[in-house]
N, C-alpha and C positions, 0 to 999 in steps of 0.2 A: 634660366630658372623660372621664367615667366611663361614658357610655351612648351607644349608637346605636340609633335606632328603626326604621331601614329593615329590612324583611323580606328575607331572602336568597332570591333567585329560584332556581328549579330549574336554569335554564341557567347562572347564575353559580356555583351549587354544583358543577355538573359541571366547569366551567372550573377552579375551585379544586382539585377532586380531580385534574384533569389535571396541574396544576402541582406538586402535592404528591407524588404517587406514580405518575402516569401513568394515562391513561384509554384503554382498549382496548390497542393495541400501542405507544402512545407512551411513551417513558421518557427522562428527561434524562441527559446524559452522566455527571454525578456520581452519579446513582442507580445506574447500571450499572457504575461504575468503583470500583476500590479506593481506599483512603486510605493515603498514605505514613505511615511511622512518625512523621514530623514533625507529622502531623495535617493536612497539605495535601492536598486532593483530587487524585487522579491523573487529569487530564483526558485523555480520548481525543480524538485528532484528528478533527474533524468531517469526515464524508464530503462534506457539502455546506455549506461555511463560510457563515456569515451575518454581517451587520453589526448589532450591537445599538446602540440609541440610549440614552444615559445623560444625564439632564437634572439640572443643578444650578443654584443661584443664582450669579450672577456675583460675589457677595460671598464665595464659598467658594474657597479656594485649590485649584486643580486639579492642582498639581504632584504630590502623592502618588498621586492617582488615575491620572494618566498613567503613572507608573512601574509601578503594579500592573497596569494594563491591558496594558502592553507585555509583561509576563510572561505574563499570561493569553492574549494573542494568540499568543505563541510556542508555548504548550503546547496550545491548543485549536484553533488555525487560524481561529477567529472574529476579527472586528474589533469595536472599540468606538468609536462616534462620540460624543464628549462635546459636549453642547449647553449653553451657559450663558445663562440668562434673567435679565433685570434683577431684582435682589434685592427692590426695593420693590414690584414687581408680580408676583413669582413665584407666590404662591398663586393669584391671579386667573388668571394665564396657564395654570397647570396645570389649574384648573377648566374653563377654556375649552377646552383640548385634550381633556379628558375629555368635555365636552358635545358636541364635534364628532366624537368617535371617533378623534382623532389621538393615540393612546396612545404614550408612550415605552415602551421595553422595561423600563426601571427608572429611578427618579429618587430624589433625595435631598431630603427635606423636613424641616421643623422638627419637633422632638420633641413628644410629647404626643398624647393620644388625641383632642383637638379636631380634628386633621387628618382623623380617620376620619369625623367628622360632615360636614366640608366636602366630602369626596370620596365619601360614601355607601359607605363601605368594604365593608360586607357584600355589596354588589352588585358592586363594582368591583375590589377588591384581593385579592391572594393572602394567605391566612391562615397564620400561622407557629407557632401555639402548640404544635403537635404535633411540631415539629422538635427533638428532644432534642439532636442533635448541634450544633445552632446555639446553644441556650441554655446548654449546659455550658461554652461558651467565654466567656460574658458574665456579669459580676457581677450577682447577683440584683436589686439595687435598680434597675438599668437596665432589667431585664425588667419589673419592677413598673410603672415609669413609662410603659410602652408598652401596658399591659394594660387592657382594658375591664372593667366590673363583671361581665360574663358570662364573663370569662376568655379573650377572644379577643385576638389580636395581629396587626396588619396591617402592621407594619414592623419591620425588624431594625436595632437601633441600631448606628451605625458612627461611629468617630472618638474623641472624647474628652469627658470631663466639662468642660463650659464653665464659665467663671468671669467674673463681672461685679464691678466695684468701682472703686476709684480707682487708676489707674496714675500713677506720679510719676517725675520725673527726679531721680535720686539726687544728681547733681552740684549741681543748684539747691538742694536741701535742705541739702547739705553747705556750700555757699557762704554760705547765709543763716544756717546754724547751727540748723536745726530737725530734729526727728525725726518719724516718723509719729505721728498723734494718738492720744491715749488715750481721747478722747471727742469729742462733736460741738463743744462749746465750744472745745476745744483745736484742732480743725480750723479754726475761724474765726480764732483767734489766729494760727495758723501762716500762713493765707492772707493776713491783713493784714500780717504781717511780710514775707512774700514780695513783696507789692505795694510795701511801703515800700522794698524793695531794688531796685525797678525792673523786676521780672519779673511777667508776668501770672500770677496764681495758678491760674485755671481756664480751660479752653477748652470751649465748647459748640457742637456742630455743628447749629445751629438750621435752617440752610438745607436741609440734607439731611433733617432731620425726625427720623429714627429715633434718632440719638444722644441726643436730649433725654429719651427714655423711660427711659434707663438709670438716671438719678438716682432715679426713682420705684421701679423694680423692685429696685434694690439697697437703697434706703431701706425698702422694704416688709419684707424679711426681717429687718432690724435693728429697725425701729420698730413695724411693724404686727403681724407674726406673733406676737411675744411677748404681745401683748394679745388678739388675736382667737383665737389658737391654732387647732388643727386643726378644732375644733368650729365656729369662725367661718367657716373656708373651706367647710365643708359647708353652712353657712347661705347663704353667697354663691352657692354652686353651685345652690341651689334658690330663690334670691331671697328668703329669709327675712331676710337682712341686707343693708342698702343701703350702698353706698360712701359716701353722704352722711352716714351715721350712724356713721362711723368717724373720730373726732377725729384720730387719728394719721395718717390719710391726708391730711386737710386740712392738718395740720401740715407735711407734706412739700411741699405747694404753697407754703406760707408760707416755708419754708426756701429753696426754689428762688428765690422772688421776692427774698428777702433777699440772696442772693448777687449777684443782678443789681443791686439797689438800692445795695449797698455798693461796686459797681464792681469786683467780684472776677473778672469775666469779661473776655474780650478786647474791644477796641473793636469796634463794629458787630457785636454778637453775632448779629444776625439773618442776617448773611452767612456765618456760620461753617460750615465743611465738614469732613467726616471727613479728607479729604486734607490740608487745611491744618493741621488739628490734629496729624496725624502729623509733619509737617515741623517745626512750632513746638515740639512736645514733644521731638523728637529734637535740635533745635538749642539747647534750653535757654531758649527765649524764652517758654515756658509751663511751669509747674511740674507741673500735675495735670490729669487728665481723668477723669470718670466714664465708663468704657468697658468693652467686652467684650474677651475674650482674642484675638479676631481681629486685634487691634492688634499682637500679638506678631510674627507672620510678616511683617506689613507693615513694621514697624520694622526687622526683620532684613534685609529686602530693601533698604531705604533706607540703613541705617546699619551693618549687619553684625551677625554673631552675638555678637561680644564686647561690642558696645554694649548689646544686650538683656540679656546675662548680667551685665554689670558696672554698668550705669548706669540700668536701669529697675527700679523697685520697685512693690510693690502693697500696699494695705491696704483693708479693707472699709469700707462706709459706717458711720461710728461712731455709737453710741447716745449718749444723754445721760449714761450712767454707765460705759461701757466701749468697747473697740475695735470692737465690733459683730460682726455675723455675715456670713460670706462667702456670697454668692449663687452657686449653681452651677446648671447646667442639664444634663439628659441630652443625649447627642449627637443629631445629626440621625438620621433613620431612612431606611433603604433600603426602597423600596416597589416592588412589581411589579404592574402592572395585569393582571387575569386575561385580558383581551382583547388584551393586547400581542401583536404578531406573533411575537415570540421569547421568550415568557414562560418556557418551560422552560430555555432557555439563560441567561436572566436569573437564574433561581434558582441555576443552576450557578455563575454569576459571583459572586453574593453569597456563596455558601459558600466559593468560592475566596478572596474578599476578606477573610473573617473567619478564615482559616486562620492559625496562629501565624506562619508565615513572612511572609505579606503584611501582617498587623497590625504586625509589627515594622518592615517597610518603611515603613508609614504613619508610625509614631511616630519613625522615624529622620529622616524628612524634615520632619515637623511635630511636634516634641516637645510633649507635652501629657499631662494626667492621664488615664491609660488606663482603659478600661471593660472590657477583656478580661482574662481570667484569665492570670496569668503573663506578661503582655506587658511588653516592655522599652521604657522611655522615659526619656531623659535630660531631666529637667525644668529649666527656667530657674528662677532664684531666685523670681521673681514667682509662678510656678506652684507651686513648693515651699511657698511661704507658704500657699496655699490648700489644698494637700494636707495640710499640718500642721493646718490648721483643720478639715478634714474628719475627720481622725483624732482630733481633740480634741472632736468633736461641736459645733463652732462653724460649721456650714455648713447651708444650707437651699436646697432646690430652688426656683427661680423660681416665683412664684405663678401666672404665666401658663401654666406647664406643669402646674399642679394644678387649673385651672379649665377647664370646657368653654366657657362664654361668654368672650369676649375683650374687652379694653379697645379697642373698635372706634374707628378713626380717631384713635387716641391721638396720633400724631405731628402730625397737622394741628391737633388741639386744643391741643397744647403750643406749636406755632408761634404760634397766636393768643394764647395766654397770655403769651408773651414780649412781645407787643405791648400787650395790654390790662392785664395784671397783676391781673386780677379773679379772686381766689381762689374766691369763692363761686360765681360763674357757671361757672367752669371745672370745678369738681368736680361741679356739678349736671349739666353736659353729659356729663361722663365717666360718671356713674351712669346717665343716660338712654341713652347709647350702649351701655353694658354690658347693660342690660335689653332694649334693642331687639335686640341680638345673640342673647341667650338666647331671646327670643321667635321670632326668625327660624329658630333651630335646633330649635324645638318642644320645648324642655327643660321638664321639670316645674317648676312654680312661676312660669314666665314667660308663661303663657297669656294673661293679661289685659293 
């Protein structure tokens, strides 16, 4: 996540220069236009309007983007065509489009510099580190999470601080007479009491694959980070520390298996889906789910804003001794391919999107923990819980955003784990996949 090895070609460098400040006589609308007192770029109506392609994963709520783009289109004369690709295959589909030269004008990708390695960023993506007007709008920690060891930034963060943990139905907890857990043993006690009351304690979306990963990512910041610390993350980054040599990681697999063996998940857990989980959590048929905050807008659509406000709570993965640590993520990042047909206009659009007025439009539609300076966002109670933990120093960024190698094929591995229950075999496969990914990215320490 901290390094890219590809050498920047002369032609790519020229293209980057073109999109930053203009090359020859070319210059973007925003570069030649004033900025309003509100901080919003004053876009000049395009003499020859163009249609920009903006690509997102279909797991991303398009509603706030559509409203922002409507304002952009009215002021610039340009159009924005939003294309949604399947979330599970998004990275591979973007890589395929890059390899065939089918570049979108801009796209929204997962946070972290590991994406730079996937896309050979120094050759293919617009570099943003010199855009002072951009970074003065964004809180420093979010800039740091997008920056390579050499100080380069190939994506602009947009959206909100993500949050992962346990979302729970407050009505179920109230009816059963339980409170959020004070430690992990307390969580098991609560889950057993809920089961005894005839409600399913936990729901796991094993069929969809990706939801099962959240148990481990949230468990990592609470149980693994305090032991390996930042020094251990650096050793994982260079393959000096193996996942198989972290007892606390193995313990997470054992905990996950225990929940299944105790019958604390829904019946036929292998058929579990994200969609079904939303319905059952909202209906009070399920009490809890290890989940990400993308659940919030989905529940609001299904059950209304007041339901999310009054009936959905949140707590982090608890540790053996306390309530645990909240896992947070940087927002997704907006990226512009240097060879995009309308790269200059895409840069203008991004600067328009991160203006104070448009940022507040985003948070009004999708309330979330903001990453922009002075942004206004009305937080749901579940989000406020995490904001309070961030302020108290009880939050940590997802380990996958801190590592360049990834937990490759993790969701498929976990689907098999729910069938086999073999802890040792599963963690060995996870470690092998991690090392294979590091080797494929030509990272130091993974050569052999």
